C-alpha positions in Angstrom: 0.0 0.0 0.0 1.2 3.5 -0.8 0.7 6.5 1.5 1.1 10.2 0.9 3.1 11.8 3.6 3.3 15.6 4.0 6.6 16.9 5.2 6.6 20.4 6.5 9.7 22.3 7.5 9.7 25.4 9.6 12.4 28.0 9.1 12.7 31.1 11.3 15.0 34.1 11.4 15.0 37.2 13.7 15.6 40.5 11.8 16.1 43.9 13.4 13.9 46.5 11.7 13.9 50.2 12.5 10.4 51.6 12.1 7.9 54.1 13.5 5.4 51.3 14.5 5.0 47.6 14.7 2.8 47.7 11.6 5.5 49.5 9.7 8.1 47.1 10.9 6.0 44.1 9.6 5.5 45.8 6.3 9.2 46.6 5.9 10.1 43.0 6.8 7.6 41.6 4.3 8.9 43.9 1.6 12.4 42.9 2.3 11.5 39.2 2.3 9.7 39.4 -1.1 12.6 41.5 -2.5 14.9 38.6 -1.4 16.7 40.8 1.1 15.8 38.2 3.7 16.6 34.7 2.7 15.9 31.7 4.9 18.1 28.7 4.5 19.1 25.5 6.3 20.8 27.4 9.1 17.4 28.8 10.0 15.8 25.4 10.4 13.5 25.1 13.5 11.6 21.8 13.1 10.0 19.3 10.8 6.5 17.7 10.9 5.3 14.6 9.2 1.6 13.7 8.6 -0.4 11.4 6.5 -2.5 13.1 3.8 
């Protein structure tokens, strides 16, 4: 029998952002992420989860 297993990896990185508000900091970080200024890689690994689909 074949099973489909979902493997989910979580990566996390702390980034210092200077901004006028929390909302601005989140927007700046998001913009930086989508502009590839913030790149998560294997060094940012936090955990892996496995589940049956």
